[in-house]
VOPATOR-87239 format. One line per field, with one value per residue (C-alpha): residue number from 1; x, y, z. Coordinates in pm, whole numbers, plus 50000, padded with zeros to 5 digits. Layout:
<rs>
num: NUM|...
px: X|...
py: Y|...
pz: Z|...
</rs>
This chain:
<rs>
num: 1|2|3|4|5|6|7|8|9|10|11|12|13|14|15|16|17|18|19|20|21|22|23|24|25|26|27|28|29|30|31|32|33|34|35|36|37|38|39|40|41|42|43|44|45|46|47|48|49|50|51|52|53|54|55|56|57|58|59|60|61|62|63|64|65|66|67|68|69|70|71|72|73|74|75|76|77|78|79|80|81|82|83|84|85|86|87|88|89|90|91|92|93|94|95|96|97|98|99|100|101|102|103|104|105|106|107|108|109|110|111|112|113|114|115|116|117|118|119|120|121|122|123|124|125|126|127|128|129|130|131|132|133|134|135|136|137|138|139|140|141|142|143|144|145|146|147|148|149|150|151|152|153|154|155|156|157|158|159|160|161|162|163|164|165|166|167|168|169|170|171|172|173|174|175|176|177|178|179|180|181|182|183|184|185|186|187|188|189|190|191|192|193|194|195|196|197|198|199|200|201|202|203|204|205|206|207|208|209|210|211|212|213|214|215|216|217|218|219|220|221|222|223|224|225|226|227|228|229|230|231|232|233|234|235|236|237|238|239|240|241|242|243|244|245|246|247|248|249|250|251|252|253|254|255|256|257|258|259|260|261|262|263|264|265|266|267|268|269|270|271|272|273|274|275|276|277|278|279|280|281|282|283|284|285|286|287|288|289|290|291|292|293|294|295|296|297|298|299|300|301|302|303|304|305|306|307|308|309|310|311|312|313|314|315|316|317|318|319|320|321|322|323|324|325|326|327|328|329|330|331|332|333|334|335|336|337|338|339|340|341|342|343|344|345|346|347|348|349|350|351|352|353|354|355|356|357|358|359|360|361|362|363|364|365|366|367|368|369|370|371|372|373|374|375|376|377|378|379|380|381|382|383|384|385|386|387|388|389|390|391|392|393|394|395|396|397|398|399|400|401|402|403|404|405|406|407|408|409|410|411|412|413|414|415|416|417|418|419|420|421|422|423|424|425|426|427|428|429|430|431|432|433|434|435|436|437|438|439|440|441|442|443|444|445|446|447|448|449|450|451|452|453|454|455|456|457|458|459|460|461|462|463|464|465|466|467|468|469|470|471|472|473|474|475|476|477|478|479|480|481|482|483|484|485|486|487|488|489|490|491|492|493|494|495|496|497|498|499|500|501|502|503|504|505|506|507|508|509|510|511|512|513|514|515|516|517|518|519|520|521|522|523|524|525|526|527|528|529|530|531|532|533|534|535|536|537|538|539|540|541|542|543|544|545|546|547|548|549|550|551|552|553|554|555|556|557|558|559|560|561|562|563|564|565|566|567|568|569|570|571|572|573|574|575|576|577|578|579|580|581|582|583|584|585|586|587|588|589|590|591|592|593|594|595|596|597|598|599|600|601|602|603|604|605|606|607|608|609|610|611|612|613|614|615|616|617|618|619|620|621|622|623|624|625|626|627|628|629|630|631|632|633|634|635|636|637|638|639|640|641|642|643|644|645|646|647|648|649|650|651|652|653|654|655|656|657|658|659|660|661|662|663|664|665|666|667|668|669|670|671|672|673|674|675|676|677|678|679|680|681|682|683|684|685|686|687|688|689|690|691|692|693|694|695|696|697|698|699|700|701|702|703|704|705|706|707|708|709|710|711|712|713|714|715|716|717|718|719|720|721|722|723|724|725|726|727|728|729|730|731|732|733|734|735|736|737|738|739|740|741|742|743|744|745|746|747|748|749|750|751|752|753|754|755|756|757|758|759|760|761|762|763|764|765|766|767|768|769|770|771|772|773|774|775|776|777|778|779|780|781|782|783|784|785|786|787|788|789|790|791|792|793|794|795|796|797|798|799|800|801|802|803|804|805|806|807|808|809|810|811|812|813|814
px: 68575|68625|68857|68548|68296|68232|68132|68119|68057|68022|67990|68117|68040|68233|68404|68335|68539|68466|68581|68635|68560|68945|69009|69156|68991|68980|68887|68816|68714|68730|69063|69094|69166|69374|69047|69137|69405|69646|69963|69846|69574|69519|69172|69096|68847|68882|68910|69264|69382|69478|69862|69909|69596|69701|70063|69928|69735|70101|70299|70079|69803|69570|69235|68958|68560|68397|68485|68314|68343|68254|68239|68612|68732|68720|68787|68826|68760|69017|68932|69082|68880|69151|69034|69222|69142|69243|69168|69078|69151|69067|68763|68951|68769|69039|69075|69448|69472|69583|69401|69508|69484|69640|69668|69763|69576|69666|69577|69339|69593|69332|69100|69399|69298|68927|68777|68570|68306|68143|68229|68050|68166|67972|68030|68344|68277|68311|68174|68263|68091|68275|68195|68079|67818|68006|67997|68296|68273|68508|68563|68335|68127|67884|67508|67560|67659|67897|67655|67869|67705|67881|68247|68476|68458|68679|68725|69040|69044|68756|68522|68300|67899|67776|67409|67239|67227|67282|67458|67439|67380|67444|67517|67485|67592|67418|67589|67561|67350|67383|67211|67208|67000|67017|66970|66632|66566|66499|66633|66805|66922|67110|67301|67134|66766|66696|66507|66340|66582|66617|66228|66135|65887|66095|66369|66553|66937|67025|67371|67322|67148|66751|66531|66272|65968|65714|65873|65873|65483|65369|65545|65778|66122|66384|66574|66793|66874|67015|67136|67109|67240|66930|66697|66666|66507|66428|66294|66106|66087|65770|65954|65799|65996|65936|66134|66147|66349|66408|66194|66191|66319|66102|66360|66141|65875|65587|65430|65507|65816|65720|65963|65850|65946|65835|65901|65622|65564|65603|65281|65406|65623|65309|65324|65668|65917|66187|66547|66796|66753|67045|67016|67229|67228|66877|66769|66705|66766|66539|66622|66340|66387|66338|66648|66449|66599|66357|66442|66297|66447|66652|66777|66944|67295|67101|67156|66798|66891|66566|66519|66470|66102|65944|65626|65613|65591|65259|65302|65094|65249|65583|65654|65572|65519|65463|65140|65320|65489|65846|66137|66318|66655|66715|66714|67111|67156|66930|67135|67448|67350|67222|67538|67738|67534|67598|68016|68022|67972|68264|68531|68612|68720|68426|68146|67900|67947|67697|67748|67404|67493|67767|67841|67937|68284|68553|68772|68687|68765|68947|68739|68614|68660|68287|67993|67936|67658|67353|67320|67700|67743|68081|68168|68205|68600|68704|68787|68992|68707|68377|68109|67846|67622|67792|67857|67625|67638|67426|67033|66931|66940|66606|66408|66462|66828|67015|67110|67439|67682|67617|67893|68204|68549|68767|69125|69271|69239|69539|69838|70067|70204|70149|69938|70077|70098|69961|70066|69993|70344|70645|70824|70530|70641|70755|70933|70648|70291|70110|69813|69904|69678|69855|69615|69349|69267|69313|68957|68739|68794|68526|68507|68368|68156|67977|67666|67426|67139|67068|67022|66658|66548|66483|66153|66226|66492|66256|66071|65864|65737|65995|66016|66148|66500|66397|66748|66837|66538|66660|66943|66929|67099|67241|67419|67340|67484|67382|67672|67578|67546|67610|67437|67584|67429|67616|67416|67499|67625|67629|67378|67113|67017|67351|67445|67132|67128|66795|66630|66788|67032|67357|67401|67682|67929|67947|68335|68406|68654|68649|68763|69071|69289|69363|69735|69780|70154|70307|70412|70750|70651|70572|70893|71116|70918|70963|71359|71331|71182|71420|71718|71525|71523|71889|72025|72331|72399|72589|72379|72093|72282|72289|71916|71862|71888|71595|71382|71209|70837|70601|70509|70872|71021|70957|71140|71433|71472|71496|71735|71975|71959|72047|71984|72330|72090|72033|71636|71469|71081|71211|71289|70930|70818|71004|70964|70582|70517|70621|70444|70116|70111|70200|69950|69674|69717|69821|70126|70389|70602|70406|70628|70490|70125|70233|70414|70153|69887|70185|70323|70188|69850|69747|69693|69507|69660|69833|69589|69441|69175|69398|69477|69824|69824|69831|70099|70300|70270|70367|70680|70788|70711|70862|71179|71205|71258|71484|71702|71626|71978|71816|71443|71163|71320|71108|71077|71111|70719|70817|71064|70821|70529|70702|70847|70477|70371|70585|70626|70402|70433|70729|70942|70890|71008|71333|71406|71328|71601|71864|71821|71889|72080|72296|72389|72609|72549|72160|72264|72476|72179|71937|72101|72227|72598|72723|73079|72981|72721|72970|73198|72943|72821|73200|73200|72859|73058|73320|73142|72869|73193|73317|73015|72792|73049|72761|72549|72778|72890|72547|72456|72807|72691|72341|72483|72291|72424|72383|72132|71903|71751|71955|71863|71498|71636|71830|71607|71334|71599|71408|71037|70906|71134|71023|70694|70650|70705|71059|71116|71053|71298|71581|71526|71575|71939|71960|71933|72249|72460|72415|72569|72688|72426|72236|72462|72449|72076|72123|72334|72127|71822|72010|72138|71765|71656|71983|71834|71512|71764|72028|71733|71655|71741|71819|71891|71483|71353|71682|71587|71203|71335|71495|71263|70997|71145|70908|70587|70744|70618|70878|70918|70987|71196|71397|71480|71611|71811|71977|72024|72224|72404|72603|72934|73070|73434|73654|73741|73381|73403|73714|73604|73290|73453|73681|73386|73194|73474|73555|73151|73192|73440|73241
py: 15112|14770|14701|14754|14562|14204|14004|13644|13499|13164|12989|12659|12458|12711|12920|13204|13339|13634|13767|14133|14357|14355|13993|13904|13634|13684|13388|13364|13114|12746|12601|12259|12132|12407|12533|12923|12877|13052|12774|12677|12531|12830|12997|13352|13563|13852|13862|13774|13806|13442|13542|13278|13387|13764|13675|13516|13849|14026|13789|13627|13901|13595|13737|13574|13586|13338|13117|12802|12693|12311|12178|12179|12267|12568|12591|12930|13043|13247|13500|13240|12938|12778|12580|12617|12389|12357|12231|11902|11637|11319|11234|11369|11671|11881|11681|11721|11330|11382|11238|11467|11840|12094|12454|12658|12682|12409|12426|12125|12039|11797|12073|12321|12293|12329|12651|12657|12894|12817|12593|12464|12269|12031|11818|11637|11679|11928|12030|12258|12393|12425|12712|12441|12322|12008|11898|11751|11584|11488|11388|11143|10911|10812|10853|10892|11273|11262|11161|10962|10595|10324|10471|10390|10550|10838|10962|11204|11341|11515|11300|11424|11367|11251|11108|11445|11498|11877|12174|12231|12642|12624|12375|12358|12137|12046|11847|11516|11589|11798|11972|12149|12332|12234|12529|12438|12524|12166|12109|11780|11627|11372|11207|11106|11129|11019|11309|11406|11648|11525|11613|11263|11202|10899|10830|10675|10799|10856|10786|10979|11304|11264|11513|11678|11587|11783|12126|11965|11847|12192|12325|12572|12686|12696|12984|12928|12685|12587|12273|12313|12042|11796|12018|12199|12500|12662|12972|12954|13193|13392|13420|13166|12984|12621|12402|12048|11805|11802|12044|11981|12315|12519|12564|12496|12798|12609|12691|12367|12154|11809|11701|11734|11465|11674|12054|12247|12639|12866|13020|13287|13436|13472|13841|13897|13821|13597|13628|13450|13149|13034|12704|12657|12361|12403|12797|12925|13290|13437|13765|13932|14167|14485|14383|14244|13950|13689|13397|13111|12772|12714|13075|12904|13121|13425|13312|13431|13780|13862|14083|13954|13831|13821|13592|13324|13430|13457|13309|13591|13569|13665|13934|13729|13963|13857|13811|14006|14285|14314|14340|14619|14729|15061|15365|15371|15030|15051|15351|15217|14881|15050|15254|14946|14838|15141|15138|14769|14560|14334|14597|14934|14756|14523|14793|14603|14273|14213|13933|13848|13602|13448|13104|12843|12858|12776|12679|12545|12748|12651|12441|12672|12643|12733|12662|12824|13104|12959|13166|13095|12696|12571|12477|12091|11990|12071|11767|11774|11585|11684|11674|11406|11710|11738|11406|11311|10925|11051|11145|11483|11664|11635|11935|11824|11755|11917|12290|12345|12596|12961|13166|13296|13238|13522|13618|13893|14192|14453|14204|14154|13838|13542|13242|12893|12747|12456|12365|12055|12055|12117|12282|12559|12608|12936|13049|13256|13220|13449|13526|13850|14125|14289|14063|14049|14431|14469|14391|14272|14243|14143|14503|14576|14251|14195|14027|14315|14094|13932|13583|13392|13313|13000|12820|13134|12938|12812|13032|12844|13049|13348|13652|13967|14095|14420|14514|14550|14799|15055|14861|14685|14345|14202|13884|13612|13289|13055|12835|12574|12818|13161|13380|13684|13923|14172|14492|14746|15097|15275|15285|15035|14942|14844|14580|14351|14042|13963|13625|13526|13256|13292|13126|12938|13080|12986|12857|12488|12318|11988|11663|11698|11466|11507|11565|11450|11485|11669|12010|12164|12415|12160|11963|12283|12356|12032|12053|12387|12225|11949|12199|12430|12132|12120|12461|12447|12796|12681|12446|12718|12944|12703|12586|13003|12978|12774|13062|13042|12904|13195|12941|12887|13228|13396|13083|13115|13475|13433|13170|13337|13658|13479|13592|13815|14014|13730|13829|13591|13581|13774|14086|14062|14051|14399|14574|14490|14655|14989|14954|14882|15214|15395|15195|15233|15641|15644|15833|15662|15813|16086|15989|15635|15751|15960|15677|15399|15497|15525|15162|14949|15178|14950|14646|14855|14634|14882|15176|15252|14985|14734|14376|14429|14817|14703|14441|14676|14988|14752|14616|14986|15119|14814|14899|15253|15127|14833|15079|15433|15587|15498|15524|15551|15656|15737|15394|15135|15085|14941|14698|14594|14557|14297|14117|14104|13988|13665|13592|13593|13902|13747|13647|13951|14192|13966|13944|14346|14397|14161|14325|14666|14643|14373|14592|14870|15000|15040|15185|15472|15550|15537|15750|15999|15946|16205|16042|15679|15758|15976|15671|15437|15693|15710|15349|15334|15552|15412|15064|15256|15426|15060|14887|15188|15392|15581|15595|15753|16034|16099|16121|16342|16569|16678|16661|16369|16305|15936|16104|16207|15843|15622|15753|15631|15278|15226|15289|15084|14837|14886|14806|15131|15091|14765|14604|14363|14037|14172|14308|13958|13806|14057|14016|13654|13724|14033|13834|13590|13845|14185|14518|14389|14284|14626|14765|14484|14552|14915|14863|14606|14834|15150|14860|14755|15137|15217|15291|15527|15709|15815|15928|16182|16561|16783|16749|16777|16502|16253|16299|16260|15925|15803|15820|15717|15385|15260|15291|15085|14725|14516|14146|14019|13731|13990|14266|13974|13844|14161|14224|13896|13918|14220|14095|14288|14388|14175|14473|14559|14303|14428|14800|14677|14523|14812|15033|14816|14811|15214|15275|15074|15245|15530
pz: 45266|45143|45412|45649|45457|45540|45216|45360|45723|45848|46201|46285|46587|46805|46575|46352|46019|45770|45479|45409|45130|45039|45036|45405|45626|46009|46239|46625|46883|46959|46823|46924|46601|46438|46270|46316|46087|46300|46322|46692|46910|47099|47124|46995|47177|46894|46517|46404|46058|45906|45820|45549|45331|45401|45305|44963|44883|44963|44777|44519|44474|44587|44770|44899|44862|45051|45367|45515|45889|45968|46331|46372|46043|45789|45410|45201|44871|44655|44360|44123|44232|44468|44772|45117|45421|45771|46122|46231|45943|46116|45871|45587|45582|45453|45099|45112|45174|45604|45807|46118|46218|46004|46195|45848|45541|45294|44923|44827|44522|44368|44308|44146|43790|43838|43885|44209|44297|44623|44919|45229|45511|45734|46047|45917|45522|45282|44951|44656|44348|44046|43761|43517|43802|43900|44254|44453|44812|45054|45439|45655|45427|45756|45641|45281|45297|45058|44799|44593|44676|44888|45012|45240|45611|45499|45178|45188|44836|44675|44469|44191|44270|43964|44073|43939|43570|43473|43613|43981|44103|44440|44761|45127|45437|45735|46013|45872|45570|45237|45013|44633|44431|44041|43751|43738|44087|44223|44540|44631|44979|45089|45381|45730|45741|46085|46204|45848|45766|45401|45349|45157|45448|45594|45819|45599|45490|45132|44986|44651|44628|44570|44458|44705|44560|44771|44577|44241|44295|44351|44101|44367|44261|44548|44581|44853|45152|45485|45670|46049|46274|46257|46041|45704|45570|45211|45075|44735|44476|44591|44934|45139|45406|45440|45743|45806|46040|46411|46573|46969|47033|46821|46533|46266|46333|46321|46672|46845|46896|46679|46423|46031|45768|45490|45406|45576|45507|45817|45828|46099|45782|45582|45429|45463|45191|45305|45098|45332|45599|45835|46042|46348|46597|46767|46623|46296|46168|45873|45692|45468|45208|45410|45599|45928|46116|46265|46511|46639|46822|47138|47313|47618|47523|47384|47054|46921|46997|47175|47476|47848|47919|48259|48117|47867|47523|47348|46998|46801|46491|46341|46569|46856|47166|47504|47694|48010|48098|47935|48164|47958|48027|48146|47927|47989|47906|47608|47456|47522|47334|47043|47024|47043|46770|46532|46657|46535|46863|46751|46645|46524|46188|46152|46199|46028|46244|46536|46757|46856|47150|47372|47314|47589|47747|47529|47843|48155|48458|48774|49005|49270|49616|49695|49531|49236|49191|49062|48730|48647|48660|48633|48256|48195|48118|47799|47548|47226|47065|46977|47298|47245|47178|46845|46740|46457|46570|46900|46904|46917|47256|47398|47548|47901|47879|48175|48093|47926|48128|48014|48167|47923|48064|47889|47938|48135|47950|47934|48012|47680|47875|47627|47726|47675|47338|47226|46877|46676|46498|46712|46395|46490|46849|47004|47328|47350|47295|47014|47204|47350|47446|47150|46944|47183|47255|46847|46790|47104|47427|47739|47810|47503|47494|47168|47364|47408|47418|47799|47842|47868|48194|48292|48073|47835|47634|47396|47091|46859|46589|46412|46638|46537|46668|46782|46938|46520|46457|46234|46064|45744|45770|45482|45592|45861|45975|46299|46463|46730|47000|46847|46583|46326|46169|45903|45898|45623|45793|45447|45161|45277|44946|44801|45051|45065|44806|44627|44667|44326|44354|44217|43864|43790|43535|43175|43204|43149|43340|43132|43206|43441|43592|43979|44068|44371|44429|44674|44520|44512|44749|45016|44943|44996|45295|45421|45387|45588|45856|45896|45873|46107|46394|46342|46227|45995|45864|45565|45484|45511|45294|45022|45051|45042|44673|44626|44828|45162|45170|45339|45601|45718|45649|45989|46154|45888|45933|46337|46279|46068|46262|46566|46924|47020|47208|47453|47436|47667|47821|48095|47878|47707|48055|48150|47852|47828|48162|48018|47689|47863|48104|47748|47549|47823|47827|47472|47575|47332|47097|46880|46560|46584|46531|46250|46082|46171|45873|45616|45684|45404|45346|45072|45304|45573|45850|46012|46039|46383|46312|46117|46285|46345|46463|46854|46774|46576|46800|47102|46938|46883|47218|47383|47161|47297|47633|47528|47367|47429|47300|46983|47067|46767|46445|46114|45913|46215|46159|45832|45960|46265|46008|45769|46098|46238|45914|45897|46310|46632|46811|47040|46761|46551|46902|46907|46573|46554|46852|46720|46383|46469|46753|46583|46299|46324|45971|46107|46416|46287|46050|46295|46552|46256|46349|46075|46077|46041|45799|45562|45574|45437|45170|45050|45028|44817|44595|44541|44442|44262|44038|44009|43919|43742|43585|43375|43645|43836|43619|43574|43942|43948|43656|43822|44169|44300|44659|44810|45121|44859|44837|45015|45367|45326|45141|45421|45738|45564|45423|45100|45222|45076|44765|44608|44630|44918|44739|44636|44999|45116|44907|44955|45335|45251|45182|45425|45726|45625|45429|45650|45546|45242|45068|45154|44925|44699|44671|44634|44316|44181|44185|44029|43778|43688|43635|43481|43163|43306|43521|43225|43057|43288|43157|43485|43889|43959|43703|43832|44178|44108|43904|44150|44435|44236|44184|44482|44217|43971|43948|43786|43749|44064|43919|43708|43969|44209|43946|43853|44267|44257|43957|44123|44228|44504|44534|44770|44962|45065|45306|45478|45503|45627|45890|46002|45986|46202|46452|46445|46486|46813|46973|46878
</rs>
């Protein structure tokens, strides 16, 4: 399935991001600068959907095809060539003119009229490539890594790199240097050269792209390349691997620890056709055309993916077998390890994603009362800024540097209780943290740790020639990525021949962007969002209803809905804590309401978000289960999963649960239908008949002619609040009004939808055809603005509010 397939994977300094086959972006790891894109600064211990980008797919049909992780920022490329960036922006690496952290994806507006086909991120800079082969760079300009010549220290907007004549076919970023290939397969490098990573034979930096003459002089064409923290690697058309730069950890694969200032062929890979290479902090990953993966360099944290050894490695070639007896895992452990590889070590959804190693801890644990065990030394204090080890202004670490911590601190599993929220923006603050185990256990928990390869013993943390990762034996790998301390391989679990990409570089498209002037002004959407944020800081319902006519931007929609609903139920964190205990017990034994299990796969199935392997499954099941304990008199009713799904798409779990409870308990109309109280339901149906007869008399007569009763279709419309009747973008806009206007807008929306499809309904010739037509309205895809204009054009009779008020009073007495 496309939703299970990983099409793009990238590792940053301490975080990871992937793109699935259906265009969703997931991130996890360290989040000091908001680089995960979830609107807060909490670390994530499991793959988590970037909601802002997910909503773009729902509302704008915008899918994503590539993601690029830098040291503490991330960039994503949409299918239609737009670039979004988020995370730390202190060096201008986001390209939006803001030199600060941004914890949600933001459009790089300066490139919005240029079709971008590739993006790459370095330490504090970003590169992108246009469809016509033009390169743009922005961010930190130190060492000349932007390639634009003399430049200020920070370049906060995209600048075109003009030093290369002719189109460029691919780009890559190292930590503090950059690379590109031209359409003639010539390799250019620029930026920091202190450790020889530029391949020009000197330690000099270069402020503009400079051709690597080693390949040109020998008539070698480069097919693909990768930049690491202080080293570089390239693969030629013949499948030969070359590496150069800093080599003290063996990351160059030449059998020693010397640095190289010119490209040097990796002899250990002779006879094997290399198609991809990925350079990490102090290690390198290599992929051949048979789908086998080799690694070399530092293995301090198991990032090489090699088995535990008792003696030193005997470097006898590419397969690097040891000269002493191997200390194998037990048969049971090995079988368990291979089952994890087959079952998706990372999660049931990403059944192609294998995390090769445990990264260093994200968070420092509390200071122990007694000396910690020698095998797991305590972590150093965490800082918001990069450690000196990751600072390009500091020399690379030596092999004799003190060992870094090896333990991994994970949050407690099985608790729905949120962790403290750390948000860069007060506008994003919530009374409860979004990091609940509903989110954590959706994909990955320490009990299913992906680190199925043990850490090497002291003395074995360095491998100087490429070694085959035997634990991936039998799996054909299609994608590889390296971070500073971790490594990822994506394996093909289906037809091995389909997923593996060839060594041929992707050619640039023939589209020409032309000379486009940058539009750096703030978009109207941003201005509207700022207006809403100001209003939310000092809520005024009347002003909000007036501003609502201009629309509610997706990034603030959830907060506006919460404010409009209010909290008449009095939901507090204490309530959450009580209901979560009940939900935990039921979720642990899967003893929750059976109907929830039936409904979840039918909840917006085209998104794949609510199936049992989807990112929101656990969260929605948790909300619905908690509600059955909060209001046992109502319990779970078919259709509630759609309401909870819409809320969780726009809010964090605590806010979604609070809104869900207040939405239902605050509406006597909804309670009547969820409890199937015939008396009140009949009264609401009669009110609908009266308004239908007055506003749509022809359609009313047509329905009476065929005996079409309201319950034929209205029950489903009401129970799901139109989320199964209309496309999601329309549903969201309906809810923008419904949250303010309540039941009267439910009736108005019903009439508006019938009015919009009145011509098709009047054309039906019999009862069966008419019922089928009205029930199939959900399959229609009308223009969003047109159907909303039709709904808003319906003027409700003055008596409706009076009748609804009386009905609510009578229902309350009942």
